[in-house]
C-alpha positions in Angstrom: 33.5 -56.4 -100.1 35.4 -55.5 -96.4 38.3 -57.6 -96.6 37.7 -59.3 -93.8 34.7 -61.1 -95.8 36.4 -61.4 -99.5 36.0 -65.0 -99.5 32.0 -64.1 -99.6 32.2 -62.7 -103.0 32.5 -66.6 -104.4 28.9 -67.7 -104.6 30.1 -71.1 -103.9 31.4 -70.3 -100.7 27.9 -68.1 -99.7 25.7 -70.8 -100.2 28.4 -73.2 -98.4 28.6 -71.1 -95.4 24.7 -70.2 -95.1 23.9 -73.9 -94.9 27.0 -74.8 -92.1 26.1 -71.7 -89.9 22.4 -73.4 -89.3 24.2 -77.3 -88.8 26.5 -75.8 -86.8 24.1 -74.0 -84.2 22.6 -77.7 -84.1 25.9 -79.2 -83.2 26.6 -77.1 -80.7 22.9 -77.6 -79.3 23.6 -81.5 -79.2 26.9 -81.4 -77.5 25.3 -79.7 -74.9 22.8 -81.7 -74.4 25.1 -85.0 -75.1 26.8 -83.3 -71.6 24.0 -82.9 -70.0 22.1 -86.0 -70.7 25.0 -88.2 -69.5 26.3 -86.5 -66.6 22.6 -85.4 -64.8 19.6 -88.2 -66.3 22.4 -91.2 -67.4 25.0 -90.8 -64.7 24.7 -88.6 -61.0 27.4 -86.5 -62.0 29.8 -88.8 -63.1 32.9 -87.2 -65.4 34.8 -89.8 -66.2 31.3 -91.0 -68.3 31.0 -87.4 -69.9 35.1 -88.1 -70.6 34.4 -90.8 -72.4 31.5 -90.1 -73.9 33.5 -86.6 -75.6 36.2 -89.5 -76.0 34.1 -91.9 -78.0 33.2 -89.1 -79.8 36.3 -88.6 -81.3 38.3 -91.9 -81.2 37.2 -92.7 -84.7 39.1 -89.9 -85.9 42.2 -91.2 -84.7 41.8 -94.6 -85.9 40.2 -94.1 -89.2 40.9 -90.7 -90.0 43.5 -91.3 -92.2 42.3 -93.2 -94.4 39.2 -90.4 -94.6 41.8 -88.1 -96.0 42.7 -90.7 -98.6 38.8 -90.5 -99.9 39.1 -87.2 -100.0 42.3 -87.1 -101.7 40.5 -89.7 -104.3 36.6 -89.3 -104.6 34.5 -86.0 -105.4 34.3 -84.6 -101.6 31.0 -82.7 -102.4 29.1 -86.6 -102.9 31.0 -87.4 -99.5 29.9 -84.6 -97.9 26.1 -85.6 -98.2 26.5 -88.8 -97.2 28.2 -88.1 -93.9 25.5 -85.0 -93.1 23.0 -87.6 -93.7 25.0 -90.1 -91.4 25.0 -88.0 -88.5 21.5 -86.5 -89.0 20.4 -89.9 -88.9 22.7 -90.7 -85.6 20.9 -87.4 -83.9 17.5 -88.7 -84.6 18.1 -91.9 -83.5 19.5 -90.8 -79.7 16.5 -87.7 -79.8 13.8 -90.6 -80.0 15.5 -92.9 -77.5 15.6 -89.8 -75.0 12.0 -88.4 -75.9 10.3 -92.0 -75.5 12.5 -92.2 -71.9 14.3 -95.7 -73.3 17.4 -94.0 -73.7 20.6 -95.6 -71.4 24.3 -94.4 -71.0 25.2 -97.2 -73.4 23.1 -95.8 -76.2 24.4 -92.5 -75.3 28.4 -93.9 -76.1 27.3 -95.8 -79.5 25.6 -92.4 -80.7 28.9 -90.6 -79.8 31.0 -93.1 -81.7 28.9 -93.0 -84.7 29.0 -89.7 -84.8 32.8 -89.6 -85.0 32.7 -92.6 -87.9 30.9 -90.3 -90.0 33.0 -86.9 -88.8 36.2 -89.0 -89.3 34.9 -89.0 -93.0 33.4 -85.9 -93.5 36.3 -83.3 -91.6 39.0 -83.9 -94.3 36.8 -84.1 -97.1 35.4 -80.3 -95.4 38.3 -79.3 -95.0 39.7 -79.5 -98.6 36.4 -79.0 -100.2 36.7 -75.4 -99.0 39.8 -74.5 -100.8 38.3 -75.9 -104.1 35.4 -73.5 -103.8 37.4 -70.5 -103.2 41.0 -71.0 -104.7 44.1 -70.7 -103.5 44.0 -66.8 -102.8 41.5 -66.6 -100.4 42.2 -69.8 -98.7 43.5 -68.0 -95.2 40.0 -65.8 -95.6 37.7 -68.9 -95.9 39.2 -70.9 -92.8 39.3 -67.7 -90.6 35.4 -67.2 -91.9 34.9 -71.1 -91.1 35.9 -70.4 -87.8 33.9 -67.5 -87.6 30.8 -69.4 -88.4 31.8 -72.1 -85.8 32.0 -69.8 -83.1 28.8 -67.9 -83.8 27.3 -70.9 -83.1 28.9 -71.8 -80.4 28.1 -68.5 -79.0 24.1 -69.0 -79.7 23.7 -72.8 -79.8 24.9 -73.6 -75.7 23.0 -70.7 -74.7 19.6 -71.5 -76.7 20.3 -75.6 -75.4 20.6 -74.7 -72.2 17.1 -72.7 -72.4 15.5 -75.7 -73.8 16.9 -78.0 -71.7 15.4 -76.5 -69.1 12.1 -75.8 -70.5 11.9 -79.2 -72.5 14.6 -81.7 -71.6 17.5 -82.8 -73.6 15.7 -85.0 -76.1 13.8 -82.4 -78.6 16.9 -80.7 -78.8 18.9 -84.3 -80.2 16.2 -83.9 -82.8 16.4 -80.1 -83.5 20.3 -81.3 -84.5 19.0 -84.2 -86.9 16.2 -81.6 -88.4 19.6 -78.8 -89.2 22.1 -81.4 -91.5 19.0 -80.8 -93.6 20.6 -77.2 -94.4 23.9 -78.2 -95.5 22.5 -81.1 -97.6 20.2 -78.2 -99.5 23.2 -76.2 -99.4 25.4 -78.9 -101.1 22.7 -79.5 -103.5 22.4 -75.9 -104.6 26.7 -75.5 -105.1 27.1 -75.4 -108.9 28.9 -78.2 -109.2 31.0 -77.1 -112.3 32.5 -74.4 -110.4 34.9 -76.2 -107.6 37.9 -77.1 -109.3 38.5 -80.7 -107.7 42.2 -80.9 -106.7 44.1 -83.7 -108.8 44.1 -87.3 -107.6 46.8 -88.9 -105.9 47.9 -92.1 -107.6 46.0 -95.0 -106.2 48.0 -97.8 -104.5 48.3 -99.9 -101.0 50.1 -96.9 -99.4 48.7 -94.0 -99.2 48.0 -92.9 -95.9 52.0 -94.1 -95.6 52.5 -91.5 -98.0 50.9 -88.7 -96.5 52.8 -89.9 -92.9 55.9 -89.6 -95.1 55.3 -86.2 -96.0 55.0 -84.7 -93.3 57.6 -86.2 -91.5 59.7 -84.7 -94.2 58.7 -81.1 -93.1 59.8 -79.7 -89.9 57.1 -77.1 -89.8 54.1 -79.4 -90.2 56.0 -81.9 -87.2 56.2 -78.8 -85.2 52.5 -78.3 -85.8 51.1 -82.1 -85.0 53.7 -82.5 -82.4 51.6 -79.3 -80.9 48.0 -79.9 -81.9 48.3 -83.5 -79.9 48.9 -82.4 -76.7 46.7 -79.0 -76.7 43.8 -81.2 -78.0 44.7 -84.1 -75.1 44.9 -81.6 -72.0 43.8 -77.9 -73.4 40.6 -78.7 -75.4 38.5 -80.5 -73.3 36.2 -77.8 -72.0 33.2 -79.7 -72.6 34.2 -81.8 -69.9 35.4 -79.3 -67.4 32.8 -76.5 -68.2 30.3 -79.1 -67.2 32.2 -80.3 -63.7 32.8 -76.7 -62.8 29.6 -75.9 -63.3 27.8 -78.4 -61.6 30.0 -79.4 -58.8 32.1 -76.7 -58.4 29.6 -73.8 -58.7 26.2 -75.6 -58.3 24.5 -74.0 -61.2 22.4 -75.6 -63.7 22.0 -76.3 -67.8 21.3 -72.6 -68.5 24.5 -71.8 -66.4 26.5 -74.8 -68.4 25.1 -73.4 -71.6 26.1 -69.8 -70.9 29.9 -71.3 -70.0 29.9 -72.5 -73.6 28.5 -69.2 -75.4 30.7 -66.7 -72.9 33.9 -68.7 -74.4 32.7 -68.5 -78.0 33.3 -64.5 -77.2 36.4 -65.1 -77.4 36.9 -67.7 -80.3 34.6 -65.5 -82.5 36.7 -62.4 -82.0 39.7 -64.7 -82.7 38.4 -65.7 -86.1 37.5 -62.3 -86.8 40.7 -60.8 -86.4 42.3 -63.7 -88.4 40.2 -63.0 -90.9 41.6 -59.7 -91.7 45.1 -61.3 -92.1 46.4 -62.1 -94.9 48.0 -65.7 -94.0 49.0 -67.3 -90.7 52.2 -66.4 -88.5 54.8 -68.6 -86.6 53.8 -65.9 -83.7 50.3 -66.4 -83.8 51.0 -70.2 -83.4 53.6 -69.9 -80.6 51.5 -67.5 -78.8 48.2 -68.8 -79.1 49.9 -72.2 -77.1 51.1 -69.9 -74.5 48.0 -68.0 -74.0 45.8 -71.0 -73.7 48.1 -72.8 -71.2 48.2 -69.1 -68.9 44.8 -68.6 -69.0 43.4 -72.0 -68.5 45.8 -72.2 -65.3 43.8 -68.9 -64.3 40.7 -70.3 -65.1 41.7 -73.0 -62.3 41.7 -70.5 -59.3 38.8 -68.4 -60.6 36.7 -68.0 -57.2 33.3 -67.1 -58.6 31.2 -68.5 -61.2 31.4 -65.3 -63.2 35.0 -64.8 -63.3 36.1 -68.3 -64.3 33.1 -67.4 -67.1 35.4 -64.1 -67.8 38.7 -65.9 -68.2 36.8 -68.3 -71.0 36.7 -65.6 -73.5 41.0 -65.1 -73.5 40.7 -68.7 -73.0 38.9 -69.0 -76.4 40.8 -66.4 -78.1 44.0 -68.2 -77.6 42.8 -71.6 -78.6 41.3 -70.0 -81.9 44.3 -68.3 -82.9 46.4 -71.3 -82.2 43.8 -73.7 -84.4 43.6 -71.1 -87.2 47.4 -70.5 -87.2 47.7 -74.4 -87.7 45.1 -75.4 -90.2 45.4 -72.0 -92.3 49.7 -73.1 -92.8 48.5 -76.5 -93.8 45.9 -75.3 -96.2 48.5 -72.8 -97.8 51.9 -75.0 -97.8 50.9 -78.4 -98.7 50.8 -79.9 -101.9 47.1 -80.3 -103.4 47.4 -84.2 -104.1 48.6 -84.5 -100.4 46.1 -82.1 -98.8 43.2 -84.4 -98.0 45.6 -86.4 -96.0 47.7 -83.9 -94.2 44.3 -82.3 -92.9 42.9 -86.5 -91.8 46.1 -86.7 -89.6 45.9 -83.3 -88.5 42.3 -83.9 -87.4 43.3 -87.0 -86.6 45.7 -86.2 -84.0 43.4 -83.0 -83.0 40.3 -85.2 -81.7 42.2 -88.3 -81.5 44.2 -86.5 -78.5 40.9 -85.1 -77.0 39.6 -89.0 -77.2 42.9 -90.1 -74.8 42.7 -86.6 -72.8 38.8 -86.4 -71.8 38.1 -89.8 -70.0 41.7 -88.7 -68.1 40.5 -85.3 -67.7 37.2 -86.0 -66.6 38.7 -89.0 -64.5 41.3 -86.0 -62.9 37.8 -83.9 -62.0 35.9 -87.1 -59.8 38.8 -87.8 -58.1 40.7 -84.5 -57.2 37.8 -82.2 -58.1 36.9 -80.0 -60.8 39.4 -77.1 -60.4 42.1 -80.0 -60.8 41.1 -81.0 -63.7 41.5 -77.5 -65.6 44.6 -76.6 -63.8 46.6 -79.7 -64.9 45.2 -79.4 -68.3 46.7 -75.4 -68.2 49.9 -76.8 -66.8 50.9 -79.5 -69.4 49.9 -76.7 -72.5 51.9 -74.1 -71.3 54.9 -76.7 -70.7 54.2 -77.7 -74.9 54.0 -74.0 -75.8 57.3 -73.2 -74.0 58.6 -76.7 -75.5 58.0 -74.9 -78.9 59.6 -71.6 -78.0 62.7 -73.7 -77.2 62.3 -75.7 -80.7 61.8 -72.7 -82.6 64.8 -71.0 -80.6 66.9 -73.9 -81.9 66.1 -74.1 -85.3 66.0 -70.7 -86.3 69.0 -69.9 -84.1 67.2 -66.9 -82.2 67.9 -66.1 -78.9 65.4 -67.6 -76.3 64.3 -63.7 -75.8 64.0 -63.1 -79.3 61.9 -66.3 -79.8 59.8 -65.2 -76.7 59.1 -61.8 -78.2 58.4 -63.7 -81.4 55.8 -65.7 -79.4 54.4 -62.4 -78.1 54.3 -60.9 -81.4 56.6 -57.9 -81.2 58.3 -58.7 -83.9 57.6 -60.7 -86.8 60.0 -63.6 -87.8 62.8 -62.9 -89.8 63.2 -66.6 -90.7 61.2 -69.3 -92.3 58.6 -71.3 -90.1 55.6 -72.9 -90.1 53.1 -70.6 -91.0 55.4 -67.8 -92.0 
């Protein structure tokens, strides 16, 4: 099998991946339906309401994600995933029935988003750590990249399918289809041979397990750099469901099909980035820095795009840069963290990433409502670019490089001669 797909040689991982792709398509369909429902049905094009809905979906990860990491380090991840997938499926079913029966209100959307986020706060750390148990240490980098490829294949198809279905039958059936898609993950979890995944060693049970995970990260400068960058990029650079909805409707006067198409076009870049990552043997510092800088630059360019199609084209390098950055972060953590801390560190990573989005989404939505969609894009891009430049400066000082040398490293012109996150 090609080196790009070597993790699929593992039978358990093949089973897991086949269920995940179906569920991921449903998840992306629901994301588009949720934004469109809030933007055009439950409100009169309120970017703030869309941002608040997105924020509520990611807030539980910020509040409870670290405790989800404790659960992932203490209990069998397969059982945890079964319960969380059931919870997310029932949440999609409930909001779908409310929409279909015409009784959905804005607060229903808020509650459903929060419930999905609550289940994800437990699901995320267990799911990320479960992959390393399925494939083993030698294939973690490839498996993480293939997970991203699966996620972004769904991102390529899900929004487009959702856009067509919303225009045809409305948002309610899209929620119901997503609820049904969780059955695929549940079936795959039942089919996995339970004797094969080797559970990671359990940490000692005590009252300070979350604090232990935080202290572990604080002792690692490479992990601290990742967490700071992820928090900033999560808050200001990963809010494209919000800004795409505003750009499509208020700036370019487009409908649901075109809004869904933006997500699919962006997924072309993220899928390409994930497949390129699958070819690499491991993460590199230059991909992390280059991804952050590229995301800032291309997001700023998107804010001045003169037409819908130019904006859509710019989303391809935006997607490529964002997934390059996130894959480098995720793989660095999976490969460098001790197994007994892996669940907690991954939970902290997801809490900062999604918690940043929970904080940033309402702000970005408010900026778009008050000053126009282009300003919400521009502000996010400027903050991300400044964060990337600050990271380059930090690496320059820590690794005793010249500024020119650090920039060359970020642009991928030479490999780092010193140790850094993911190097």
